[in-house]
Each structure stands twice: as C-alpha cells, then as structure tokens.
KEKE-348719 format. One record per residue (C-alpha): x, y, z. Coordinates in steps of 0.5 Angstrom, whole numbers, padded with zeros to 4 digits, always signed. Layout:
<recs>
XYZ;...
</recs>
This chain:
<recs>
+0070-0047+0045;+0073-0050+0045;+0076-0049+0044;+0081-0046+0039;+0083-0045+0032;+0090-0044+0032;+0090-0036+0035;+0091-0036+0042;+0095-0032+0045;+0102-0033+0045;+0102-0040+0044;+0100-0042+0051;+0095-0049+0051;+0088-0050+0053;+0086-0053+0060;+0081-0058+0059;+0079-0059+0066;+0077-0052+0066;+0073-0052+0060;+0069-0058+0064;+0068-0055+0069;+0061-0053+0067;+0060-0058+0063;+0052-0059+0063;+0051-0051+0062;+0056-0052+0056;+0053-0058+0053;+0046-0054+0052;+0047-0050+0046;+0050-0057+0043;+0044-0061+0045;+0039-0056+0041;+0043-0055+0034;+0044-0062+0034;+0036-0063+0035;+0035-0057+0030;+0037-0063+0025;+0032-0067+0022;+0030-0074+0026;+0030-0077+0019;+0037-0074+0018;+0042-0079+0017;+0049-0077+0015;+0054-0082+0014;+0061-0078+0016;+0061-0072+0020;+0067-0068+0021;+0067-0064+0029;+0070-0057+0027;+0074-0054+0034;+0072-0061+0037;+0076-0059+0044;+0076-0064+0049;+0071-0068+0045;+0065-0067+0049;+0061-0064+0043;+0063-0071+0038;+0061-0075+0044;+0054-0073+0042;+0054-0072+0035;+0056-0080+0037;+0051-0082+0041;+0045-0078+0036;+0049-0081+0029;+0051-0088+0032;+0052-0090+0024;+0056-0085+0022;+0064-0084+0021;+0065-0078+0026;+0072-0075+0026;+0074-0068+0030;+0079-0062+0029;+0082-0058+0033;+0089-0054+0034;+0090-0055+0042;+0094-0061+0044;+0091-0061+0051;+0084-0061+0048;+0086-0067+0043;+0089-0071+0048;+0083-0071+0053;+0078-0073+0047;+0083-0078+0045;+0082-0082+0052;+0074-0080+0053;+0073-0083+0045;+0079-0087+0044;+0075-0090+0038;+0074-0084+0034;+0080-0081+0030;+0082-0073+0032;+0087-0069+0028;+0091-0062+0030;+0090-0057+0025;+0088-0049+0025;+0081-0048+0022;+0084-0042+0017;+0088-0047+0014;+0084-0054+0015;+0081-0057+0009;+0076-0063+0010;+0076-0069+0005;+0072-0070+0000;+0064-0072+0001;+0063-0070+0008;+0056-0070+0009;+0056-0066+0016;+0060-0060+0018;+0059-0059+0026;+0062-0054+0030;+0061-0052+0038;+0064-0045+0040;+0070-0045+0035;+0068-0039+0030;+0068-0034+0034;+0075-0034+0035;+0077-0032+0028;+0077-0024+0027;+0072-0021+0024;+0075-0019+0017;+0076-0027+0017;+0070-0031+0020;+0064-0031+0015;+0071-0032+0010;+0073-0039+0013;+0065-0041+0014;+0064-0041+0006;+0070-0043+0005;+0069-0050+0009;+0061-0050+0007;+0064-0051+0000;+0067-0057+0001;+0061-0061+0003;+0058-0066-0002;+0052-0064-0005;+0046-0063-0001;+0051-0063+0006;+0050-0059+0012;+0054-0054+0016;+0051-0053+0023;+0055-0049+0028;+0054-0045+0034;+0058-0039+0037;+0057-0034+0043;+0056-0027+0041;+0057-0024+0048;+0061-0018+0045;+0057-0014+0048;+0055-0017+0055;+0058-0015+0062;+0063-0021+0063;+0066-0019+0056;+0065-0012+0057;+0069-0012+0063;+0076-0016+0060;+0076-0010+0054;+0075-0005+0060;+0081-0008+0065;+0085-0007+0059;+0085+0001+0059;+0083+0003+0066;+0086-0003+0071;+0092-0003+0074;+0095-0008+0070;+0093-0004+0064;+0100-0003+0062;+0101-0010+0060;+0096-0009+0054;+0099-0003+0051;+0101-0002+0043;+0099-0010+0042;+0100-0011+0035;+0093-0014+0032;+0095-0021+0033;+0096-0022+0040;+0089-0018+0042;+0087-0022+0047;+0079-0019+0045;+0073-0023+0041;+0071-0019+0035;+0063-0018+0035;+0060-0023+0032;+0056-0020+0025;+0049-0019+0024;+0045-0025+0021;+0044-0022+0015;+0051-0023+0013;+0051-0030+0014;+0045-0031+0009;+0048-0026+0004;+0054-0030+0005;+0052-0037+0005;+0046-0037+0001;+0049-0037-0006;+0051-0043-0004;+0045-0046-0001;+0039-0049-0002;+0037-0047+0005;+0040-0042+0011;+0037-0042+0017;+0040-0037+0023;+0037-0035+0030;+0041-0032+0036;+0039-0036+0044;+0040-0032+0049;+0042-0037+0055;+0042-0035+0062;+0046-0040+0067;+0044-0039+0074;+0050-0039+0078;+0053-0039+0085;+0057-0033+0086;+0062-0028+0082;+0068-0033+0083;+0063-0037+0078;+0063-0033+0073;+0071-0032+0073;+0072-0039+0073;+0067-0040+0067;+0071-0035+0062;+0078-0037+0065;+0076-0044+0061;+0074-0038+0055;+0075-0031+0054;+0078-0029+0059;+0086-0034+0058;+0088-0030+0052;+0088-0023+0057;+0092-0028+0063;+0097-0031+0058;+0100-0024+0057;+0101-0023+0064;+0108-0026+0065;+0106-0029+0072;+0102-0031+0077;+0102-0025+0081;+0100-0021+0076;+0095-0025+0074;+0092-0026+0081;+0091-0018+0081;+0087-0019+0074;+0083-0024+0077;+0081-0019+0083;+0081-0013+0079;+0076-0017+0074;+0071-0020+0079;+0071-0014+0083;+0068-0011+0076;+0063-0016+0075;+0060-0014+0082;+0058-0008+0078;+0056-0011+0072;+0052-0017+0075;+0047-0015+0080;+0045-0021+0085;+0038-0025+0085;+0033-0024+0092;+0037-0031+0094;+0044-0029+0092;+0045-0033+0086;+0048-0029+0080;+0045-0030+0073;+0050-0030+0067;+0047-0029+0060;+0051-0032+0054;+0047-0031+0047;+0050-0036+0042;+0049-0035+0035;+0047-0041+0031;+0047-0042+0023;+0045-0048+0020;+0047-0048+0012;+0043-0053+0007;+0049-0054+0001;+0046-0053-0006;+0044-0061-0009;+0040-0064-0003;+0033-0064+0001;+0032-0058+0007;+0030-0060+0014;
</recs>
C-alpha cells in the first residue's frame, strides 16, 4: 500500500499526498491489526514491510515505543515522506520479492502491500519472509481483497470496453495493471501452518462513507488506479480515462438517501505465529 513492492507499471513512482488524502480511513485496518496482538506482546525488533509514507510505521512506534523499528518500501517518494515524518527510524528501499530481513526479527508487520504481488508469487514470498523470523516471531499482515468490488471491476472493464481500450491491448504480463484476486483463507493456512504454532486469518469488510463519486476516484488514484493511468501517454488521455471511470462508478454504486456514496473495502488479515514461541 502503500504502497509499493517494486512492481509498479513502467517505473512511475507513487504520490504520498494522494495516498494520504484518506489517511484516517486507511489507518483503520492498521489499528485493527495492531490491536489483535496481545496487550502483553512486547517485540524488541519490528520491520514494517511496504511502509509507504510511514503512517503504519508511526502507529507501530506508538504501540511499541521500546522496539527497534525499521521500514521497507520500493518507492523513493514514499520513503522520502516517511523519513521526513519519522527521522529517527531507519527506512530501506527494497523490492519485497528480493528483500531479506536481518536475522532475529520479532515482528514482520505489513499493511496493504502483498496484494501487489502476482498470485503465483504472493504466498511463496509471504512464507519465505515468515521463515526468516526468530523462533516465536510473528508475521502480521493485511491487504485489500477487493477484486470483485465495483471500484476494481470498473477498472478492469475499462481495459476492454472504454474509448481507451486500445492503449491496454496485448500488454505483456509484467505490465498488467490489475491486481490479482486474493487467495482463499485455507491457502494461506495450509502454506503457513507447517512453519507455525498457529495461524489466524479473517476478512473485515470496511465501508467508507464518502461525499461523492469523485471521492472514490481520488481514493483509488492513490493505489489501484495508478498503474492504469501510468500506461496512458499524456494528461489528456488520463483525464478521459478518469471521466469514463467515474461514469462507470455511478452504475456500480447507488447513492444513499442523504447523497453519500458508500465504498465497501474488504481486507484480508493473516497473523502467523512462527514455531517456537507462545501464541496470542
């Protein structure tokens, strides 16, 4: 979510300002994931995987003031914002697909980044990172699970039926802008449990009350919509894309009686307790 793994389309960087437009709403699952950990839990070392502009890192620092915390992200712009906001924390630029945590980490925490990995590599890298933890360490992650939501369905439909469909034709696999569907909970459990004392997984369907369809556009411009826009060569075409996308959102989301628009945003949570320690 940050959020960045190193797989952005055509090398374009992310916008911290755009991402943080809805900071309070984006922080809700971070609060929920941290709150799930035991009140007595006191890790000495934490790495925030896909730390983005540092909003998740800051909340981790408040919850665990005595821990040594560092952040990892592939976006220079996101890391620049994180370093400005949290000058006393170390931040590293790295692609999660190749990143190797230092030995002896207690907690690997990840807010909204693993969904950017393709489906054929996502669980592999989650498992690989889990296995680097010290005995009894914890991997705690959450990622959007909105492949079937109107906001993301409309993005994929734009590639086939919009006036700009030609710009998305015959894309090679590495330039596909859409996010792959999230695997079923049992797939995470089966992959992680052989290395764990326990695995917890659940999905929370957040519903964000927004003022207008334009707010949905602004929300996803900071995340899932950006790779689509990066494929278009100029601002005029990007404006056309956004206008057509907003028109499709009107068909996907009915207005509430007071005129508000409700954006449903499911998120998958996984907390894995590596072998050798106590469970929550």
